[in-house]
C-alpha positions in Angstrom: 13.4 -13.5 -0.6 11.8 -11.3 -3.2 10.1 -7.9 -3.0 6.6 -9.3 -2.5 7.6 -11.4 0.4 9.6 -8.6 2.0 6.7 -6.1 1.8 4.4 -8.6 3.4 6.6 -8.8 6.5 5.8 -6.5 9.4 8.3 -3.7 10.2 10.1 -5.6 13.0 10.6 -8.6 10.7 11.9 -6.4 8.0 14.4 -4.7 10.4 15.6 -8.1 11.7 16.1 -9.4 8.2 18.1 -6.3 7.2 20.3 -6.5 10.4 21.0 -10.2 10.1 21.4 -10.8 6.3 21.7 -7.7 4.3 24.9 -6.2 2.9 25.4 -2.4 3.2 25.9 -0.8 -0.3 25.9 3.0 0.4 23.9 6.0 1.5 22.9 9.5 0.4 21.2 12.4 2.1 18.7 15.1 1.4 17.7 18.1 3.6 15.5 16.0 5.9 16.2 12.4 5.2 19.1 9.9 5.0 18.7 7.0 2.6 20.7 3.8 3.2 20.9 1.1 0.5 21.2 -2.6 1.3 21.4 -5.7 -0.8 19.3 -8.6 0.5 19.6 -11.8 -1.5 18.9 -10.7 -5.1 17.1 -7.5 -4.3 17.9 -4.0 -3.0 16.2 -2.4 0.0 16.3 1.3 0.7 15.9 2.5 4.3 14.7 6.0 4.8 15.6 7.8 8.1 14.7 11.2 9.5 18.0 13.0 10.0 17.0 15.2 12.9 15.7 12.2 15.0 17.8 9.4 13.5 14.5 7.5 13.4 13.7 4.8 10.7 10.8 6.0 8.6 10.3 3.2 6.1 11.8 0.4 3.9 11.2 0.0 0.2 12.4 -2.4 -2.4 14.2 -0.9 -5.4 14.1 -2.5 -8.8 15.1 0.5 -10.9 18.8 0.2 -11.8 19.0 3.9 -12.5 18.1 4.7 -8.9 20.9 2.3 -7.7 23.5 4.4 -9.5 22.8 7.4 -7.2 24.3 5.5 -4.3 27.6 4.8 -6.1 28.2 8.3 -7.6 30.2 10.9 -5.6 27.9 13.5 -4.0 
């Protein structure tokens, strides 16, 4: 799996792939959103959720290693 293939999947296929094969890395939170990071094969996928509704908003693939460090640093 690579970012291009992941993006081409529909939302349900993306969710199933995350639930079945991804490894949880960490999470962070802003005022309105919760961000959850997963590792899927050789890529990272960030899930964005609305905090007040606990509703999944979107997935995106992360390639920027600087962004990954925000999940491993104490908040």
